[in-house]
N, C-alpha and C positions, 0 to 999 in steps of 0.2 A: 299774617305774615308768620306768627310762631307755629300755625297750624301746617301752615305749607312746607314750611322747613324741617317740621316733627317727619312729613310723610315724605319729604326725599330722600330723610336719612332711614326710614323704615325701608323702602327702594332698593338704595344703593346696599342696604345690608341682606335684601334676599338676592341681592344680584352677587354679592360676593360669595354666600351662601351657595349659590347654583354654580359660579367656576370654581368653589372647591370641590363638590361632587363630580363636577365632570371631570377633573383631574385627577380624582379618586378612582371614577371608572377606567380612563384612558392606563393609570397603573396598570387596574385588575385584569383590562384586556390583554392591555403588551405581554409578549414574550419575556421570561425570563430571562437577564445575562446570562453568560455563560459563566460557569461556572472554571473554564478554564482562563487561569493567569499566567502571564507571561514576563517572568524576572531574569535578572542576571542568574536562578538556578534553572531555568529552563529552554529550552529553544522551539520555534516556530518551526516546526520539520518541515512545512513545503508552501511555499508561495506560486499562486498560480501569478504567469504573466500577464494574463489580460482582465488579473482581478482589477476591479475597479471599487475605490476606497473613498472612505467620510473620514476627515477628523473633525473631532468633537472638541476635546479639550483643549483650551485656548494655548498653554504651553506645546500642545504638539502643533498648532498651527502656528503658535511662532517659530518653532523648531525649522518648520517646512520653508518657512521665509528665511531663515539664517543660512539653509543649505540649499535658498535660492532653487527647488522644487516646482515643476514649469512641468505640467502633466496632464492630458484629458482625463485622465486614468482616478484623477482627483479630486473631490467635493470640499473646498471650504466655505461654511456657513457666510454671506454675503455681508451680513447685517456686522458680522466681528470686524471692530471691537467693541462696537458701538453700545452691546449688552454684554453684561456681564455674564450669563449665558446664551453661548448660541439659541438661537431662535428657528423653528422650521416652518414655513408656511405649507399648507395642506399641499400645495405646487409641488413645491422643493421634497416635501417628504415621500409624493408620488415617484418624482425624477430618479430617488436614489434608492426605491428601495430593491435594487440589487446588487447594492456595493455595499461592500462589507465593514463595520465601523471600526475604530479603532478608539479605543476610549480608556480613561483609568476607570480602576476598580469601585470607584465611589460614585459614580454618574447615575443618579435616580432623577433628575429632573423631565417636568412632563413634557417636555418640546421633544426630550430625547428619545422618550418613550412613543410620541408619536412616532416618529420617524421611524421604528423599529417594528410598529407594528404590527405590519407587512412585509415585514422583511426576516426572509427565511434565511439568512446569513447569520451564524453566530458569531457576536464580535469578538475581536481581538482586546483582549486586556491587560492592559500593561500596569503589573501592580508596581510601588513604589515602597518598599519595607528599609534600602539601604541606598548610601548613595552610589553601589555599583550598578544601581537597577537602574537609573537615573544615565549612567555612561550605555550600559547595554542597550536601553531603548533608543539613546542616541543610532547607536552602529545599526540597530534592527529598521528603524525608520528609513537610514542611507540604504539599505540594502534591498528594501522593499521598492523603492522609488528610485534604483539607480545612481544613489549619490552616496554610494561605500568609500569612495576617495574621505569626501570632504568630512563624512560624520565619521569617519575614526580618525580623521587627522583634531576634529572640535573632541572628539571622544579622549584620545592622548593626551590633547592639552590640559583637559580640566584633571586629568590623570595626574599628570606631572604636579599640577597647582596644588592636590591634595597632597601627594607624596612631600612637595618642598613645604608644607606646614609639618606633617609628622617631624620630618627632619628638625625643622626650626626649634621644633619644642620639645626634641628628642629629651634634653637634660632639665624642662619645665614643670614634666607631668609629677615630680614628686611634690609638687607645690599644694595637689589635689584640690582646688579651690571648690566649694561646695556651691552650685548651680541652679538657680530657678532661672526658667524660662516660662514668662506669663504669654499666654496668647488671649485670652481677653479676661475684661474686669469684671463683666455683668452678664452672665453667671462668670465666677471667676476661676479661668482653666489654665491648665499648665501641661507641657510636653511629660507623657510619660514614657514608659520604655517603647512602645508598641510601635515606633516609626524612626524615619533618619533621620530627624530631630535629635533622639535620645544618642546616635551614632555621631552626629558631630559633635556634641558634648563630649563625648569619651573621647574622640578624637583630638580636641583640645586639652587632653587632659582634668574633663572637669568629671566632678562626680553631680550627679544627676539627683539632686535630694529627692524627686520622687521617681526614682527607681525600682521601686516597689509596686508601681503603676504600674499594670499590666496593659493599658491602652495606649493608643497614639495621643490622644489628648484627652486629659479626666477635669473633674469637676473639684474644687478644693476651697475651704475657708482662711481666709486671712489668718485665721490664728493657727493652721500646719504652717502655713510658711514661714510667719513670726518662730515658731516653734522650732522648726527645723534651721533656723539662723544662715540662710544663704549667703556666701562671701561676696557672689555676684547675681544680678538680675539683671535678663534680657526680656525687655518688654517687645514683642512683635508686635508694631501698631504703626499705621501712617497719621494717627490721631495726636496731633502736636500736644492734647490734653491727658494723653493716656496716663503716664506716669504722674502726672498730677493727680490723678483719679485713682491710681491704685496705692498711695499716699495714702490719701483721706478716707481709705476702705475703714481704718482701725486707727486711733491716737497711739496704738502699740507699734507702728509699722518703723518709726524711729529707733527701735529696739534690735531693729535688723542690719550685720552688719553692711551689707550691702546698702544699705541706706547712709547709715552712721560714714560710710568711707568713701561717698559719693562713687560706690562701683555698680551703678544701674546704668543700664544704657537701652536705649531705643532703637531698633532694626526695622528696616522696611519689611512689610510681610513679603512682598513680591519675591526676597533671596531667603526666602525658607517656607513657605506654604506653598509654593507652584509646583513644586518637585522636578524643577528646571535647571538648564546647567545654570542660574545663577545661584542656586544653592551653595554653589563654590565659593562663590561672592560672599553669601551668607556666613559661612565654613570661616572663611581668611579673617571677615570683620570681628566676628567672635573671640580668634584668636589673637588678632591686632589690639581687643579692647584689652585683655588682661594681660599681653605680653607686647607692648608696644614696640620694643627696639628687639626684641628677639627676631620679628620677621623684615626690620628694613630691607637686608639686603635682597628679598622676594619682592619688595613692592612693586615694581616695575615689570617685572615679569611677572606675576598675579594676577592684575589688571590687563594686562596685554592677552594674555591664556584665556581671562573670561571673557572680555570685552571684543572677542572675536567675529 
């Protein structure tokens, strides 16, 4: 019996190795993703009226639903949202080989590369480095699919939220809270200077204690966090034990002012890590956590704008 179990484990191991080798082969054979990024500092100069499109990123798919985009020129993977990463069958990949992909700059999944393997159209990469890029992408997708009015209305509403937060906190920035944004416990990852997460902290008048790190996210040690003494910690996770696990990383975490003063807040990653309209809700939640009363006049307005 034990020999049979051992043989089954060996077969399963070879199966995993074969799958990994196949994925590497796909990545090697697939064309490179275009180096042309589309953000709020650039423009997509020409949109062909009969171009057919594929929305790959789940946030773009959700945006299409928000804008009620319905057109035969748009392919949305039918497996969404049952799988974390949309998966294309060989038949679907063949069907969309002449479509143009709208992706974000980080897409590297093998199923995406399968779909691109025989696709001669360079994808449109929507890069998100600041919050204004999200607004620009909303307007761009609206323009591509004939939903400019709806997209502009949504983008303008989110811009209103951002401006309201800045106005409410105008006199609060002098407090200059030192903040750490924890993205993962094992390994311990924090938000650096290289993304819109850093901008969100600045908009709330915070000092990102890891602004010396140029990356969007970077691995640090618990000793580094203890040494930098953050006043506020934002733990970005849906795991109910995330904050407890962070505190348990070291017996010295209780020396951190954020822990001592109960200024550690756990927030949903969907409002931070998705580069979607919910990031403006995340911005609001951060500001509200630090300044509970300052945003009271804007509470109903903010939630209404974001939940359109």
